[in-house]
C-alpha positions as CSV (number, residue, x, y, z in Angstrom):
1,M,0.1,-0.1,-0.2
2,I,1.4,3.4,-0.9
3,V,0.5,6.1,1.7
4,A,1.1,10.0,0.3
5,L,2.7,12.1,3.1
6,A,2.6,16.0,3.1
7,A,5.8,17.9,2.0
8,P,8.2,17.7,4.7
9,I,9.0,21.3,4.4
10,T,7.5,24.5,3.4
11,A,8.8,28.1,3.0
12,G,9.1,30.5,5.9
13,V,10.6,33.7,6.7
14,E,13.8,32.5,8.5
15,G,14.4,29.5,6.1
16,A,12.8,25.7,5.9
17,T,9.8,25.3,8.4
18,L,9.1,21.8,9.3
19,N,5.8,19.7,8.8
20,G,6.1,17.7,11.7
21,K,3.8,14.9,11.0
22,A,5.4,14.6,7.2
23,V,9.0,14.3,9.1
24,A,7.8,11.8,11.8
25,A,6.2,9.6,9.3
26,R,9.2,9.6,7.0
27,M,11.7,9.3,10.0
28,D,10.0,6.0,11.5
29,N,9.7,4.7,7.7
30,Y,13.8,5.0,7.6
31,L,14.5,3.7,10.7
32,R,12.1,0.5,11.0
33,P,14.0,-1.4,8.3
34,Y,17.3,-0.8,9.9
35,V,15.8,-2.0,13.3
36,A,14.5,-4.9,11.7
37,V,18.0,-6.2,10.8
38,K,19.7,-5.3,13.9
39,D,21.5,-2.3,12.7
40,F,19.9,0.3,15.1
41,S,18.6,0.5,18.8
42,G,18.2,3.6,20.6
43,V,16.5,7.0,20.4
44,V,16.1,9.4,17.6
45,L,14.8,13.3,18.0
46,V,14.2,15.9,15.7
47,A,13.1,19.4,16.8
48,Q,12.6,23.0,15.4
49,G,12.9,25.8,17.8
50,D,11.0,25.2,20.6
51,K,8.9,22.4,19.1
52,V,10.2,18.4,19.3
53,L,8.6,17.0,16.1
54,Y,9.8,13.6,16.5
55,E,11.2,11.6,19.6
56,K,11.0,7.8,19.9
57,A,12.7,5.1,21.2
58,Y,13.6,1.5,19.5
59,G,15.2,-1.6,20.4
60,S,16.4,-2.8,23.6
61,T,18.9,-1.5,26.2
62,D,20.5,-4.8,26.5
63,P,20.6,-7.6,23.4
64,I,20.3,-10.4,26.2
65,H,17.7,-9.3,28.3
66,E,15.7,-7.3,25.8
67,K,14.7,-4.4,28.1
68,P,13.0,-1.8,25.7
69,N,14.8,1.4,25.3
70,R,13.2,4.3,26.4
71,T,13.3,8.3,25.2
72,S,14.9,8.9,28.7
73,T,17.7,6.4,28.4
74,A,21.1,7.2,28.6
75,F,23.7,6.6,26.2
76,R,27.5,6.8,25.7
77,I,27.8,9.6,23.2
78,A,31.6,8.9,22.3
79,S,33.0,11.8,20.2
80,L,30.0,14.1,21.2
81,S,31.9,14.7,24.2
82,K,34.5,16.7,22.0
83,T,31.6,19.4,21.9
84,F,31.9,19.9,25.6
85,T,35.4,19.8,25.8
86,A,36.0,22.7,23.1
87,A,32.9,24.4,24.9
88,A,34.9,24.3,28.4
89,I,38.2,25.7,26.5
90,S,36.0,28.6,25.2
91,I,34.6,29.2,28.5
92,L,38.0,29.8,29.9
93,A,38.8,32.0,27.1
94,E,36.2,34.1,27.4
95,Q,37.3,34.2,31.2
96,G,40.4,35.5,30.3
97,K,42.2,32.3,31.7
98,L,43.8,31.3,28.5
99,S,44.1,32.1,24.7
100,L,43.7,30.0,21.7
101,E,47.0,31.1,20.9
102,D,48.8,29.9,23.9
103,P,51.3,27.3,23.7
104,L,50.6,23.8,25.4
105,S,54.1,24.6,27.6
106,R,51.9,27.0,29.6
107,F,49.9,24.3,30.9
108,L,52.0,21.3,30.6
109,P,55.6,22.3,30.4
110,D,56.9,18.8,30.3
111,F,55.3,17.5,27.3
112,P,57.4,16.9,24.3
113,N,57.2,19.9,21.5
114,A,54.8,22.0,24.0
115,K,56.2,25.0,22.9
116,S,55.1,24.5,19.2
117,I,51.6,23.0,20.1
118,T,49.0,25.8,20.5
119,I,45.5,25.5,22.0
120,K,43.9,26.3,18.6
121,L,45.9,23.3,16.8
122,L,44.5,20.9,19.4
123,L,41.2,21.9,18.9
124,R,41.5,21.5,15.1
125,H,43.4,18.3,15.4
126,E,46.4,20.0,13.6
127,S,48.8,19.3,16.8
128,G,50.4,15.9,15.4
129,V,50.6,14.1,18.9
130,G,50.9,10.6,18.8
131,Q,48.2,7.9,19.3
132,L,47.6,5.3,22.1
133,H,47.2,1.8,20.8
134,S,48.1,-0.1,24.1
135,P,45.0,-2.4,24.7
136,E,44.9,-1.4,28.7
137,T,43.9,2.3,27.9
138,L,40.8,0.8,26.2
139,R,40.1,-1.6,29.2
140,D,41.3,0.1,32.3
141,C,40.5,3.2,33.8
142,F,43.5,5.9,34.0
143,S,43.7,9.4,35.2
144,T,44.0,12.4,32.7
145,A,47.6,12.8,33.8
146,E,48.5,9.4,33.3
147,L,46.9,9.5,29.7
148,V,49.1,12.6,29.0
149,H,52.1,10.5,30.4
150,R,51.6,8.0,27.8
151,I,51.1,10.0,24.7
152,A,54.3,11.7,25.6
153,E,55.9,8.6,25.3
154,V,54.6,7.8,21.9
155,P,56.1,9.2,18.7
156,P,54.3,12.1,17.2
157,L,52.7,11.8,13.8
158,F,53.9,15.3,12.1
159,A,55.2,18.5,12.8
160,P,52.7,20.7,14.5
161,G,50.7,22.8,12.2
162,T,52.1,21.0,9.0
163,S,49.0,18.5,8.4
164,G,45.9,17.4,10.0
165,Q,44.4,14.0,11.4
166,Y,41.7,13.5,13.7
167,S,42.9,13.1,17.1
168,N,41.0,11.5,20.4
169,E,44.9,12.3,22.2
170,G,44.6,16.0,21.3
171,Y,41.2,16.2,23.1
172,I,42.8,14.3,26.1
173,L,45.5,17.2,26.2
174,L,42.7,19.9,26.2
175,A,41.1,18.1,29.3
176,A,44.3,18.2,30.9
177,V,44.5,22.0,30.0
178,V,40.9,22.7,31.6
179,E,42.0,21.0,34.7
180,A,45.2,22.9,35.0
181,V,43.5,26.0,34.6
182,S,40.5,25.6,36.5
183,G,42.0,23.7,39.3
184,M,39.1,21.1,39.0
185,D,38.6,17.8,37.8
186,Y,37.3,17.9,34.1
187,E,33.8,16.2,35.1
188,L,33.2,18.8,37.7
189,F,34.2,21.7,35.5
190,L,31.6,20.4,32.8
191,R,28.9,19.8,36.0
192,Q,29.3,23.3,37.2
193,H,29.8,25.5,34.3
194,I,27.5,23.4,31.7
195,F,25.4,20.7,33.1
196,E,24.0,22.1,36.2
197,P,23.5,25.7,34.3
198,L,21.5,24.1,31.8
199,K,19.6,21.4,34.0
200,M,21.0,18.7,32.3
201,E,20.4,16.3,34.9
202,H,21.3,12.9,33.2
203,T,24.5,14.0,31.6
204,G,27.9,13.3,33.3
205,T,31.2,11.3,32.4
206,M,32.0,7.7,33.0
207,C,35.2,5.5,32.3
208,N,33.6,2.1,32.2
209,K,31.4,1.8,34.9
210,W,27.9,3.3,34.6
211,P,26.7,5.6,37.1
212,A,23.2,5.8,35.6
213,I,20.5,3.3,36.5
214,D,18.4,4.0,33.0
215,H,21.3,3.4,30.4
216,S,21.8,1.3,27.4
217,N,24.4,-1.6,26.9
218,G,26.7,-1.4,23.8
219,S,26.6,-4.3,21.2
220,T,28.1,-4.8,17.5
221,A,26.0,-5.4,14.6
222,G,26.8,-9.2,13.8
223,F,25.6,-11.6,11.3
224,D,22.1,-13.5,10.8
225,G,20.2,-10.7,11.8
226,G,21.9,-10.7,15.6
227,V,24.3,-8.6,17.3
228,A,27.4,-9.4,19.4
229,P,27.5,-8.3,23.1
230,L,30.6,-6.3,24.2
231,P,33.2,-8.5,26.5
232,F,33.3,-5.2,28.5
233,E,32.7,-1.3,28.1
234,Q,35.7,0.3,26.6
235,A,37.3,2.8,28.8
236,G,36.2,6.2,28.5
237,W,38.9,9.2,28.0
238,N,38.1,12.6,29.5
239,G,38.3,15.2,26.5
240,P,37.4,13.0,23.6
241,G,34.8,10.2,24.9
242,S,33.5,9.9,28.3
243,V,30.5,12.2,28.3
244,Y,27.2,9.9,28.5
245,S,23.6,11.7,28.0
246,T,20.1,11.4,27.0
247,A,18.5,12.9,23.9
248,D,16.7,15.4,25.8
249,D,19.6,16.7,27.5
250,L,21.4,16.8,24.2
251,L,18.5,18.9,22.6
252,T,19.2,21.4,25.6
253,W,22.7,21.3,24.8
254,L,22.0,22.2,21.0
255,R,19.7,24.8,21.8
256,A,21.9,26.7,24.6
257,L,24.8,26.9,21.9
258,A,22.0,28.3,19.2
259,E,21.3,30.8,21.7
260,N,24.6,31.6,23.0
261,R,23.7,30.8,26.5
262,I,26.9,29.2,28.0
263,F,29.4,31.1,25.6
264,R,29.3,32.9,22.5
265,F,29.2,30.1,20.3
266,D,28.6,32.0,17.2
267,Q,31.4,34.0,17.6
268,L,34.1,31.4,17.2
269,A,36.2,31.5,14.2
270,Y,35.3,27.9,13.8
271,P,33.0,26.1,15.7
272,Y,35.6,24.0,17.8
273,G,34.7,20.4,18.6
274,W,32.4,20.3,15.6
275,G,32.4,19.7,11.9
276,K,31.1,22.7,9.7
277,R,29.3,21.4,6.7
278,N,26.9,21.9,3.7
279,Y,25.6,19.1,2.0
280,S,22.7,20.7,0.0
281,G,23.0,24.5,0.4
282,R,22.0,24.6,4.4
283,E,24.7,25.4,6.5
284,L,25.0,23.1,9.7
285,V,27.5,22.0,12.5
286,E,27.4,18.3,13.5
287,Q,29.4,15.8,15.6
288,S,29.6,12.0,15.1
289,G,30.7,9.5,17.8
290,E,31.7,6.1,17.7
291,L,32.8,4.0,20.9
292,N,33.0,0.2,20.9
293,G,29.2,-0.7,21.0
294,Y,28.0,2.8,20.5
295,N,27.3,5.3,17.8
296,A,25.9,8.7,18.3
297,H,25.4,11.9,16.0
298,M,23.9,15.2,16.7
299,A,23.2,18.3,13.9
300,L,22.6,21.8,14.6
301,Y,21.0,24.0,11.4
302,P,21.6,27.4,13.0
303,K,19.2,29.3,10.1
304,E,16.4,27.2,10.3
305,R,16.9,26.5,14.2
306,I,16.8,22.5,13.5
307,Y,18.2,20.1,15.8
308,F,18.7,16.4,15.3
309,I,20.0,13.7,17.8
310,F,20.8,10.0,17.0
311,L,21.8,7.6,20.1
312,S,22.5,3.9,19.4
313,N,23.7,1.2,21.5
314,I,24.4,-0.9,17.9
315,Q,27.8,0.0,16.5
316,S,26.9,-0.4,12.6
317,G,27.4,0.9,9.3
318,M,24.6,2.9,9.4
319,F,26.4,5.5,11.4
320,N,28.3,6.8,8.5
321,R,25.0,7.5,6.4
322,L,23.2,9.6,9.0
323,P,24.3,13.1,8.0
324,R,22.7,12.7,4.4
325,D,19.9,10.4,5.4
326,F,19.0,13.0,7.8
327,E,18.7,15.6,5.1
328,A,16.8,13.4,2.9
329,V,14.3,12.5,5.5
330,T,13.9,16.1,6.4
331,F,14.1,18.3,3.7
332,G,12.9,15.7,0.9
333,G,14.8,12.8,-0.8
334,T,15.5,9.3,-0.7
335,P,17.4,8.2,2.4
336,S,19.4,4.7,2.4
337,T,18.1,1.4,3.1
338,P,20.0,-1.5,5.0
339,P,22.4,-3.4,2.7
340,L,21.6,-6.9,2.0
341,A,24.6,-9.4,3.0
342,N,23.0,-12.9,3.4
343,R,25.3,-15.6,5.1
344,V,25.7,-18.5,2.9
345,S,23.9,-21.8,4.1
346,K,26.6,-24.1,3.2
347,S,30.1,-23.8,2.3
348,E,33.0,-26.0,1.6
349,Q,35.6,-23.3,2.7
350,K,37.2,-23.5,5.9
351,L,37.5,-20.7,8.1
352,S,40.9,-21.6,8.9
353,E,42.0,-20.6,5.6
354,Y,41.3,-17.2,6.3
355,V,42.7,-17.0,9.8
356,G,46.0,-15.2,10.4
357,A,47.7,-11.3,10.1
358,Y,47.2,-9.1,7.3
359,T,49.2,-6.1,6.6
360,T,49.4,-3.0,4.2
361,P,52.0,0.1,4.3
362,A,48.6,2.5,4.9
363,V,48.1,1.1,8.3
364,P,50.8,0.9,10.7
365,M,49.2,-2.1,12.4
366,P,48.5,-5.5,11.2
367,L,44.7,-6.9,10.8
368,S,44.4,-9.9,12.5
369,L,41.5,-12.6,11.6
370,E,40.7,-15.5,13.9
371,E,38.3,-18.3,14.1
372,K,36.0,-18.4,17.1
373,D,32.7,-20.0,17.9
374,G,32.1,-21.0,14.2
375,H,32.7,-17.4,13.0
376,L,35.4,-15.3,11.7
377,W,36.4,-12.4,14.1
378,M,38.8,-9.2,13.1
379,H,40.6,-6.4,15.2
380,W,43.5,-4.4,14.4
381,G,46.3,-4.6,16.2
382,E,46.2,-5.0,19.8
383,D,42.7,-3.8,19.7
384,V,40.6,-6.0,22.5
385,F,37.4,-5.5,20.7
386,E,36.7,-8.0,18.0
387,R,33.8,-7.7,15.3
388,P,32.4,-10.4,13.4
389,L,32.6,-11.2,9.8
390,L,29.7,-12.9,7.9
391,M,30.5,-15.2,5.0
392,T,28.3,-14.1,1.9
393,G,30.2,-16.1,-0.8
394,K,33.1,-18.0,-2.2
395,D,36.0,-16.1,-0.4
396,E,33.5,-13.4,0.3
397,F,32.6,-11.6,3.5
398,Y,30.7,-8.6,5.1
399,L,31.9,-6.7,8.3
400,R,28.3,-5.5,9.4
401,S,29.5,-3.2,11.9
402,Q,31.0,-0.9,9.2
403,Y,29.3,-2.0,6.2
404,C,32.4,-3.5,4.5
405,K,32.6,-6.0,1.7
406,I,35.8,-8.0,2.1
407,L,37.2,-10.3,-0.8
408,F,40.1,-12.5,-0.4
409,E,42.5,-13.4,-3.3
410,R,44.5,-16.7,-3.8
411,D,47.4,-17.7,-5.5
412,P,47.9,-20.4,-8.1
413,Q,48.1,-22.9,-5.6
414,G,44.9,-22.1,-3.9
415,E,46.1,-20.3,-0.9
416,I,45.1,-17.0,0.4
417,V,47.3,-14.2,-0.4
418,R,45.5,-11.0,0.0
419,S,42.3,-9.5,1.0
420,V,40.5,-6.4,-0.3
421,W,38.4,-4.3,2.1
422,Q,35.7,-2.1,0.2
423,W,34.0,0.4,2.6
424,G,31.2,2.2,0.2
425,D,32.9,4.1,-2.7
426,N,35.9,4.8,-1.0
427,S,39.2,3.4,-2.3
428,P,39.7,-0.2,-1.6
429,L,42.3,-1.1,1.1
430,V,44.4,-4.2,0.0
431,L,46.1,-6.1,3.0
432,T,48.6,-8.8,2.2
433,K,48.5,-12.0,4.2
434,K,51.8,-12.7,6.6
435,A,53.4,-16.0,5.9
436,Q,53.2,-18.6,8.6
437,P,56.5,-19.2,10.4
């Protein structure tokens, strides 16, 4: 049956005025197929100005016990945390306690190359500081000071200001700056200067233990319409990824930014902690977050005063489609649908053939494939979080947590020698299998 929907937008003095009923119907139609294949479980909220147009919970808080998600359920928001860290820096700058041009050496004098790294370079992911890869930093809780010490011991990626690469470690350093300047813990600063003034009563920080009673538990999109639960909660780092929140609290945050209630957001040279985008002629700022077991996304359209919040406790490739899908749902267009990737019912191929380490010059760590519980699992380097692969054909697999197609190539003797990983329309990544000793 075909249902005619009202146009999602109408012309307005301040820009697009959303038709709430049309947006709600289109959003629900978009999300339900993803829920059905277990690529999404969580809460989605759409608002314009003072009016909430759509807010609905889907799926369950736990893949084992099937307790339903609610609109009040708290989720880990991963890199959406960076918007709060950048806000903390902006607040301190407006108070005259620091400048974005200050060198890091003013606050962390013992950090390597600190005289050449400015606060602005950290905010813009241009500092070049090294990356943390040791498994204990994903599993165990360390203080900000200890994480800073560990970052100082790894080689830098490039000279400060000469290039750019997304950096969680740079935002750990910003959290350390907040603590050094304010004389208080990172979480306490956020609580006193942001959460409490805005009455964000269901927002806070965590490492790997949930302080909130009504919360979600993370899982990973897997195989046969199921999900793989996490072995444990990933440790959240203060600065880039320790904040948890609810959809309603994040709506409060977006509105506060649009109205410059906490600091002068619209006066910044760049919306630090965010990405400034224009996909279809409409200016917006957005931030996405991915933590093992969780996806999160929020967007603010300043001119139209439109707010979008997406929180999920299933980590899947749907995550990368959200920005354009939201615009298609909201302003008119055709959003994506879940990919088809069916497991082959019977195969003569042995999973043990694919097991091993694969390398590429493009990535400084090997990709490992292991057989467990009748499935093939992958992880990079020493990453303690494994992701399942779905066999879809002869030498063909699918990584549903990232919507990635994998093709294995053999030599004339029939031995696996390479694997080709294809993420959407991006250039494929070719990895060579290391010979067994």
